[in-house]
C-alpha positions as CSV (number, residue, x, y, z in Angstrom):
1,M,-77.1,51.6,-108.8
2,P,-74.7,49.0,-110.2
3,R,-72.7,46.9,-107.7
4,I,-68.9,47.2,-107.7
5,P,-67.2,43.8,-107.7
6,R,-65.7,42.9,-104.3
7,S,-62.3,42.2,-105.9
8,I,-62.1,45.8,-107.2
9,V,-63.1,47.2,-103.8
10,S,-60.5,45.1,-102.0
11,R,-57.8,46.3,-104.5
12,F,-58.5,49.9,-103.8
13,L,-58.5,49.3,-100.0
14,V,-55.2,47.4,-100.0
15,L,-53.2,49.7,-102.3
16,P,-53.3,52.7,-99.9
17,S,-52.4,50.5,-97.0
18,L,-49.4,49.1,-98.9
19,L,-48.4,52.7,-99.8
20,L,-48.5,53.8,-96.1
21,L,-46.5,50.7,-95.1
22,A,-43.8,51.5,-97.6
23,L,-43.6,55.1,-96.4
24,A,-43.3,53.9,-92.8
25,L,-40.3,51.6,-93.5
26,P,-37.0,53.1,-92.3
27,V,-34.6,54.0,-95.0
28,A,-30.9,54.0,-94.1
29,P,-29.6,57.6,-94.6
30,A,-26.5,58.2,-96.6
31,P,-23.3,58.3,-94.6
32,G,-21.9,61.6,-93.8
33,Q,-18.9,61.0,-96.0
34,P,-18.2,59.2,-99.4
35,L,-18.1,55.4,-99.4
36,T,-14.4,55.1,-100.2
37,D,-12.7,51.8,-100.8
38,A,-11.3,52.0,-97.2
39,V,-14.8,52.4,-95.8
40,R,-16.1,49.5,-97.8
41,Q,-13.3,47.3,-96.6
42,Q,-13.5,48.2,-93.0
43,G,-17.3,47.7,-93.0
44,Y,-18.4,50.9,-91.3
45,V,-18.1,54.6,-91.2
46,H,-18.8,56.9,-88.2
47,A,-20.1,60.4,-88.8
48,G,-21.3,62.7,-86.0
49,D,-23.3,60.7,-83.5
50,T,-24.1,57.9,-85.9
51,T,-22.3,54.7,-86.9
52,Y,-23.1,53.3,-90.4
53,F,-22.5,49.7,-91.0
54,V,-21.5,49.3,-94.6
55,F,-21.6,45.9,-96.4
56,D,-20.2,45.7,-100.0
57,A,-21.4,42.4,-101.5
58,G,-18.8,42.6,-104.3
59,L,-16.0,42.5,-101.8
60,Y,-17.4,39.3,-100.3
61,G,-18.3,37.8,-103.7
62,V,-21.9,37.2,-102.7
63,R,-25.4,38.3,-103.9
64,P,-27.4,38.1,-100.6
65,E,-31.1,38.4,-100.2
66,R,-30.6,39.9,-96.7
67,V,-27.7,41.1,-94.5
68,V,-27.5,41.5,-90.8
69,V,-24.7,42.6,-88.5
70,T,-24.0,41.0,-85.1
71,G,-21.5,41.4,-82.3
72,P,-21.3,41.8,-78.5
73,F,-23.6,44.8,-78.8
74,R,-26.4,42.3,-79.4
75,S,-24.8,39.4,-77.5
76,W,-23.8,37.8,-80.8
77,D,-27.5,36.9,-81.3
78,G,-28.1,34.7,-84.3
79,N,-31.6,36.0,-85.0
80,M,-31.7,37.1,-88.6
81,D,-35.2,38.6,-88.4
82,L,-34.6,41.6,-86.0
83,P,-35.2,44.7,-88.1
84,A,-32.9,46.7,-85.8
85,W,-29.8,44.9,-87.1
86,Q,-30.8,44.3,-90.8
87,L,-29.0,46.4,-93.4
88,R,-30.9,48.0,-96.2
89,P,-29.8,47.5,-99.9
90,R,-28.6,50.5,-101.8
91,D,-27.2,50.9,-105.3
92,G,-24.1,49.1,-106.5
93,G,-24.5,46.0,-104.2
94,V,-24.0,48.1,-101.0
95,W,-26.0,47.6,-97.9
96,V,-26.2,50.1,-95.1
97,L,-27.5,50.3,-91.5
98,A,-27.5,53.5,-89.4
99,V,-27.1,53.0,-85.6
100,P,-27.3,56.0,-83.3
101,N,-24.0,56.0,-81.3
102,P,-23.6,59.3,-79.4
103,G,-20.6,59.2,-77.2
104,Y,-19.9,55.6,-78.4
105,R,-22.5,54.4,-75.9
106,S,-23.9,51.8,-78.3
107,L,-20.6,50.7,-79.9
108,A,-17.4,51.4,-78.1
109,P,-14.1,51.7,-79.9
110,G,-12.6,48.2,-80.3
111,T,-15.9,46.4,-80.5
112,P,-15.8,43.4,-82.9
113,F,-18.6,42.7,-85.4
114,K,-19.4,40.3,-88.2
115,Y,-21.8,40.1,-91.1
116,R,-24.3,37.3,-91.8
117,I,-26.3,36.8,-94.9
118,D,-29.5,35.0,-96.1
119,D,-30.2,32.0,-93.7
120,G,-27.4,32.9,-91.3
121,I,-24.2,32.3,-93.2
122,W,-21.2,33.8,-91.4
123,L,-18.8,35.8,-93.5
124,D,-15.2,36.4,-92.6
125,P,-13.7,39.9,-93.2
126,P,-12.8,40.7,-96.8
127,A,-9.2,40.4,-97.9
128,G,-7.3,43.5,-97.1
129,A,-9.6,44.8,-94.4
130,P,-7.4,47.0,-92.2
131,N,-9.5,46.3,-89.1
132,A,-9.7,42.5,-89.3
133,E,-8.8,40.7,-86.1
134,G,-9.5,37.2,-85.0
135,G,-11.9,36.6,-87.9
136,N,-14.0,39.7,-87.1
137,L,-14.1,43.3,-88.2
138,V,-13.3,45.8,-85.4
139,F,-15.0,49.2,-84.9
140,L,-12.5,52.0,-84.5
141,H,-9.7,49.5,-84.4
142,G,-6.7,50.7,-82.4
143,V,-8.5,53.8,-81.2
144,T,-8.4,54.7,-77.5
145,P,-11.9,56.0,-76.5
146,P,-12.1,59.4,-74.8
147,T,-12.4,59.1,-71.0
148,L,-12.7,61.4,-68.0
149,K,-11.9,60.3,-64.5
150,A,-12.1,62.4,-61.4
151,E,-11.5,62.0,-57.6
152,I,-11.6,64.1,-54.5
153,A,-8.1,64.7,-53.1
154,G,-9.1,67.2,-50.4
155,P,-11.7,69.8,-49.5
156,R,-10.5,72.1,-52.3
157,A,-8.8,69.6,-54.6
158,V,-10.2,67.4,-57.4
159,W,-7.9,65.4,-59.6
160,A,-9.1,65.1,-63.2
161,D,-7.7,62.8,-65.9
162,V,-8.6,63.4,-69.5
163,S,-7.3,60.9,-72.0
164,G,-8.1,59.2,-75.3
165,D,-7.8,59.9,-79.0
166,G,-9.3,63.2,-80.3
167,V,-9.7,64.8,-76.9
168,T,-7.9,67.8,-75.3
169,R,-7.2,68.6,-71.7
170,P,-8.5,72.2,-71.2
171,L,-6.9,74.6,-68.7
172,D,-9.8,77.0,-68.7
173,P,-12.0,76.6,-65.6
174,A,-15.0,77.5,-67.7
175,A,-14.5,74.4,-69.8
176,Y,-15.3,72.2,-66.7
177,R,-18.7,71.8,-64.9
178,L,-18.6,70.5,-61.3
179,T,-22.0,69.8,-59.8
180,N,-23.4,68.2,-56.7
181,A,-26.1,65.5,-56.7
182,R,-28.8,68.2,-56.9
183,G,-27.2,69.7,-60.0
184,D,-26.0,72.8,-58.3
185,V,-22.9,74.2,-60.1
186,I,-19.7,74.5,-58.0
187,P,-17.4,77.2,-59.5
188,L,-13.7,76.5,-59.9
189,A,-11.2,78.9,-58.8
190,A,-8.3,77.4,-60.7
191,V,-7.1,74.6,-63.0
192,L,-3.5,73.5,-62.6
193,P,-1.8,71.1,-65.0
194,N,0.1,68.2,-63.4
195,T,1.0,65.8,-66.2
196,A,0.0,65.5,-69.8
197,T,-3.5,64.2,-68.9
198,R,-3.8,64.9,-65.1
199,T,-5.1,68.2,-63.8
200,L,-5.8,69.6,-60.4
201,L,-9.1,71.4,-60.1
202,V,-9.5,73.9,-57.3
203,P,-13.1,74.4,-56.2
204,A,-14.1,77.9,-55.0
205,F,-15.4,76.5,-51.7
206,D,-14.9,73.3,-49.7
207,L,-16.3,70.0,-50.9
208,D,-17.7,67.4,-48.5
209,W,-16.1,64.0,-49.3
210,R,-19.3,62.3,-48.0
211,R,-21.4,63.9,-50.8
212,V,-21.8,63.0,-54.4
213,Y,-20.3,65.2,-57.1
214,Y,-20.0,65.0,-60.9
215,L,-17.5,66.5,-63.3
216,E,-18.2,67.3,-66.9
217,L,-16.5,68.5,-70.0
218,P,-19.6,69.6,-71.9
219,D,-17.9,70.6,-75.1
220,Q,-16.4,67.1,-75.4
221,G,-19.4,65.1,-74.2
222,L,-17.6,63.6,-71.2
223,K,-19.0,63.2,-67.7
224,A,-17.7,61.3,-64.6
225,L,-18.6,60.6,-61.1
226,V,-16.1,62.2,-58.8
227,R,-14.7,59.2,-56.8
228,R,-13.8,59.4,-53.1
229,D,-11.2,56.6,-53.1
230,P,-8.2,59.0,-52.4
231,R,-9.8,60.0,-49.1
232,F,-9.3,56.4,-47.8
233,R,-5.9,56.0,-49.4
234,T,-4.6,59.0,-47.4
235,L,-6.1,58.1,-44.0
236,Y,-3.4,57.3,-41.5
237,S,-2.9,56.8,-37.8
238,D,0.1,57.7,-35.6
239,L,-0.5,54.6,-33.4
240,P,2.1,51.9,-33.7
241,L,1.2,48.8,-35.7
242,G,0.9,45.5,-34.0
243,A,-0.7,44.3,-30.7
244,T,0.3,43.9,-27.1
245,M,0.0,40.3,-25.8
246,N,0.2,38.8,-22.3
247,E,3.1,36.5,-21.4
248,D,1.4,33.2,-22.5
249,A,0.1,34.9,-25.7
250,S,-3.5,33.9,-24.8
251,E,-4.8,37.5,-24.8
252,T,-4.1,40.7,-26.6
C-alpha cells in the first residue's frame, strides 16, 4: 500500500479544525432596526434586551484593523485583546458588537463610552454626534432610567414610586406583585394614587415591618426591596426633650 505524504495528511487534519473554529467564532447579529445616520453618529442602537455598539469607520476617517469599545462598564480597561469588547467588521466599513443588556443592568442610561482602534488609539466622537459629552459618547444620553422604590408606611400601607422615561404607573392591583422573603405573594386590596409617580398600596393583611418584602412590576421588569426607613422616621415619644441636672450640674 503506497504511503501518503505527511504534509497531505496534516493538511486534511488541519482544514476541518479550522472550519470548526470559524463556525465557533461569534458573529455579531444585525441590530433590530436599520443603521440610520443617527445610529452611526451616536455609536450604538438598543433593541429589545440588547445594546449594539456601532462603529462607522467612515465617520472617523480611519481604516482600522480592529476596534474595541471601553468605558466604566469595563473600568476603562485599556486591554485591546479581550474578545468580549471587540467589535466585528461588517459591510461598508461598519463594525458591530452585541452586548446583552436586559433592564439596563450591563449599561445604564447615561453611561459614557469610547472607541479605540488598532494598537490602542483613542478616538473622539465624530462631528455632529448628538450624544457627545466631555470627549465621550453617552449611552441613552438625557434619558432617565426606569426605577421602582417602595417603603413600608404602616401595617397596611406601602408607598411605591414609579418613575423614568418609558414607564407607566399602573393603578390596577394585579399589575403589582408583593412578596415576602420566601416568595409568598401578598395580595393587594387597593392601589390609591397620591402624586404623578407616588402610589399607596394597601395589602390585604398586615405586614410585619421587621420582615423582608419585595415589590415588583413584572410587565415593566422592575423590582425593589421594600424599605423600612419610614418606620423609624415616624417613631416618636411624648417625653419632654432635655435632661434634669442637679444644682452644680455634675449629674443628670
